[in-house]
Backbone as CSV, one residue per row, in Angstrom:
resi,resn,N_x,N_y,N_z,CA_x,CA_y,CA_z,C_x,C_y,C_z
1,MET,-32.731,104.882,101.360,-32.627,103.484,100.344,-31.110,103.853,100.993
2,ILE,-31.783,101.629,100.110,-30.457,101.591,100.504,-30.422,101.072,98.992
3,ASP,-28.746,100.624,98.144,-28.864,100.734,97.078,-28.739,99.050,96.969
4,GLN,-27.573,98.112,95.983,-27.841,97.049,95.944,-25.871,97.189,95.828
5,ASP,-25.326,98.169,95.599,-23.895,98.510,95.688,-23.787,98.553,97.727
6,THR,-24.459,98.913,97.778,-23.854,99.369,99.442,-24.636,97.637,100.042
7,LEU,-25.379,96.959,99.404,-25.916,96.175,100.009,-24.311,94.995,99.668
8,LYS,-23.689,94.760,98.289,-22.532,93.879,98.020,-21.352,94.003,99.241
9,LYS,-21.816,95.031,98.938,-20.912,95.965,100.569,-20.331,95.136,101.690
10,VAL,-21.783,95.511,102.377,-21.525,95.037,103.517,-21.805,93.739,103.849
11,ALA,-22.586,92.816,101.863,-22.666,91.450,102.957,-20.793,90.801,103.068
12,GLN,-20.468,91.656,101.405,-19.121,91.401,102.414,-18.254,91.217,103.074
13,ILE,-18.076,92.257,103.509,-17.686,93.324,105.552,-18.333,91.381,106.279
14,SER,-19.057,91.648,105.836,-20.268,90.897,107.049,-19.505,88.925,106.513
15,ARG,-19.122,88.840,105.283,-18.627,87.719,105.187,-19.504,87.106,104.466
16,LEU,-20.945,87.493,104.038,-22.367,87.191,103.615,-21.816,85.639,102.035
17,LYS,-22.344,84.731,101.801,-22.142,85.106,99.920,-24.213,84.549,99.088
18,LEU,-24.824,85.787,98.960,-25.022,86.373,99.524,-26.212,85.847,97.292
19,SER,-26.999,85.289,96.468,-27.405,85.079,95.417,-28.105,86.309,94.607
20,GLU,-27.278,86.970,94.232,-28.602,88.227,93.150,-29.664,87.734,93.623
21,GLN,-31.137,87.068,93.330,-31.728,87.200,93.840,-32.493,86.879,95.169
22,GLU,-30.933,86.979,96.534,-31.777,86.871,98.259,-30.717,89.072,97.975
23,ILE,-29.943,89.033,97.306,-29.880,90.507,97.021,-30.927,91.468,96.997
24,GLN,-31.476,91.738,95.778,-32.640,91.899,96.131,-33.984,91.260,96.483
25,GLU,-33.948,90.163,97.441,-35.561,89.622,98.696,-35.209,90.382,99.857
26,LEU,-33.200,91.326,100.187,-32.533,91.800,101.277,-32.369,93.158,101.411
27,GLN,-32.566,94.341,100.448,-32.314,95.096,99.580,-34.309,95.724,99.737
28,LYS,-35.028,94.702,99.092,-36.401,94.940,98.904,-36.565,95.056,100.943
29,ASP,-36.228,94.518,101.637,-37.094,94.380,103.231,-36.147,95.439,104.273
30,LEU,-34.837,95.429,103.138,-34.210,96.813,104.584,-35.153,98.040,103.924
31,ASN,-34.761,98.462,102.545,-35.824,99.459,102.355,-37.289,99.564,103.293
32,THR,-38.045,98.643,103.329,-39.729,97.996,104.080,-39.257,98.953,105.230
33,ILE,-37.895,98.213,105.767,-37.516,98.483,107.021,-37.153,100.065,107.634
34,LEU,-35.887,99.941,106.215,-36.476,101.887,106.685,-37.062,103.305,106.565
35,ASP,-38.141,102.891,105.948,-39.089,103.543,105.348,-40.091,102.995,106.895
36,TYR,-40.783,102.094,107.429,-40.634,102.028,108.345,-40.567,102.526,109.339
37,PHE,-38.873,103.103,109.910,-38.468,103.713,110.386,-38.769,105.017,109.979
38,SER,-38.519,105.778,108.576,-39.111,107.621,108.687,-39.987,107.747,108.252
39,LYS,-41.309,106.668,109.219,-42.832,107.317,109.207,-42.325,107.311,110.715
40,ILE,-41.412,106.297,111.307,-41.473,106.589,113.012,-41.124,107.708,113.323
41,ASN,-40.276,108.150,112.867,-40.147,110.087,112.214,-40.548,111.142,112.835
42,GLU,-41.356,110.829,112.040,-41.744,111.526,111.555,-43.684,112.290,112.640
43,ILE,-43.231,111.717,114.069,-44.640,111.720,114.728,-43.422,112.358,116.088
44,ALA,-44.307,113.670,116.257,-44.306,114.990,116.481,-45.209,115.137,118.366
45,ALA,-43.789,114.727,118.791,-43.822,114.624,120.105,-44.632,116.273,121.353
46,LYS,-46.028,116.245,120.831,-46.131,117.394,121.569,-45.688,117.463,123.490
47,GLY,-45.217,118.408,124.221,-45.688,118.821,125.402,-44.532,118.105,125.695
48,GLU,-44.041,117.106,125.905,-43.001,115.940,126.380,-43.034,115.035,125.909
49,GLU,-41.027,114.555,125.850,-40.905,113.791,125.554,-41.428,112.498,125.288
50,MET,-41.380,111.917,124.393,-42.235,110.650,123.784,-41.052,109.173,123.303
51,TYR,-41.070,108.890,124.907,-40.640,107.716,124.731,-41.138,106.003,125.182
52,TYR,-40.054,104.972,124.525,-41.109,103.761,124.329,-40.762,102.561,125.192
53,VAL,-39.883,103.477,126.795,-39.780,102.778,127.367,-40.532,102.458,129.159
54,LYS,-41.280,101.609,129.313,-41.881,101.476,130.385,-41.618,102.647,131.891
55,ALA,-41.765,103.170,132.077,-41.340,103.423,133.364,-41.501,102.161,134.832
56,VAL,-40.602,101.643,135.367,-40.319,100.266,136.735,-40.201,101.065,137.814
57,ARG,-41.256,100.779,138.647,-41.170,100.597,139.883,-40.718,99.381,140.675
58,ASN,-39.658,99.463,141.466,-39.400,98.179,142.494,-40.418,98.161,143.018
59,ALA,-40.669,97.105,142.935,-41.634,96.102,143.891,-40.452,94.987,144.740
60,VAL,-40.899,95.001,146.103,-40.227,95.428,146.738,-41.589,93.887,146.947
61,ARG,-40.371,93.018,147.943,-41.297,91.636,148.538,-41.155,90.905,150.079
62,LYS,-41.207,90.549,150.467,-40.388,89.936,151.844,-40.008,88.718,151.473
63,ASP,-38.926,88.483,151.617,-38.200,87.138,151.674,-38.524,86.619,152.828
64,LEU,-38.715,85.457,152.578,-39.091,84.830,154.282,-38.186,83.462,154.040
65,PRO,-37.416,83.220,155.128,-36.514,82.128,154.964,-37.386,81.109,155.164
66,ARG,-37.132,79.244,154.417,-38.310,78.896,155.126,-37.189,76.618,154.523
67,LYS,-37.884,76.551,155.075,-36.873,74.849,155.445,-37.625,74.035,153.735
68,CYS,-35.856,73.718,153.340,-36.702,73.236,151.731,-36.440,71.660,151.892
69,ASP,-37.524,70.931,151.402,-38.104,69.800,152.384,-37.190,68.851,151.086
70,LYS,-36.896,69.628,149.483,-35.728,68.169,148.399,-34.671,68.456,148.859
71,ASP,-33.811,68.888,150.237,-33.049,69.483,150.053,-32.317,67.078,150.186
72,GLU,-32.624,66.266,149.877,-31.706,65.146,150.274,-31.722,64.332,149.139
73,LYS,-33.303,64.950,147.874,-33.364,64.372,146.842,-32.765,65.744,145.555
74,ILE,-31.649,66.358,146.414,-31.057,67.218,145.459,-29.301,67.375,146.459
75,ARG,-29.675,67.108,147.023,-28.070,66.252,147.287,-27.794,64.731,146.326
76,LYS,-28.738,63.534,145.998,-28.417,62.407,145.616,-28.427,63.167,143.997
77,ALA,-28.439,63.801,143.610,-28.510,64.410,142.348,-27.492,64.258,141.814
78,PHE,-26.851,64.860,142.734,-24.960,64.648,142.044,-24.077,63.865,142.346
79,ASN,-23.343,63.355,142.131,-22.357,62.190,141.822,-21.091,62.575,142.968
80,LYS,-20.304,63.143,142.221,-19.127,63.992,143.107,-19.906,65.180,144.476
81,LYS,-18.908,64.264,145.229,-18.826,65.526,146.067,-17.877,65.355,147.534
82,GLN,-17.179,66.973,147.649,-15.857,67.143,148.508,-16.952,68.129,149.379
83,GLU,-16.683,66.543,150.790,-16.732,67.122,151.875,-17.999,67.879,152.295
84,ASN,-18.796,69.916,152.117,-19.870,70.377,151.712,-20.382,70.445,151.264
85,TRP,-18.954,69.826,149.864,-19.343,70.735,148.339,-20.190,69.549,147.395
86,LEU,-20.760,70.580,146.021,-21.881,69.340,145.596,-20.844,69.981,143.954
87,LEU,-20.597,69.141,144.041,-19.171,69.588,141.890,-20.621,69.002,140.873
88,ALA,-20.715,69.745,140.418,-20.716,69.402,138.861,-20.733,69.541,138.052
89,PRO,-21.262,68.954,137.190,-20.355,68.306,136.055,-19.262,69.132,134.742
90,ARG,-17.958,70.166,134.530,-18.080,70.909,133.572,-18.164,70.515,132.797
91,SER,-17.983,72.605,132.416,-19.231,73.059,131.103,-18.838,74.197,130.529
92,LEU,-18.525,73.692,128.732,-18.024,74.403,128.028,-18.237,76.474,128.223
């Protein structure tokens, strides 16, 4: 369980300014979450290890080339062009 002193230290390190009411609500919420995780830890896996990630198999598909019918529309959408390159505006 998390006490108020620990929560205040975490808030200070995180540079959060919390009111006393916010600290109490956050303490209640965090303790509820920790209680939930302690219940999950009590689950005993029988026989084999329990994983929470589904097995993923590769989905293979054929990539077939095809003609793009919107080629000219795409080229017209760009204001700047340099030789065969389409120049997009700079972004941050």
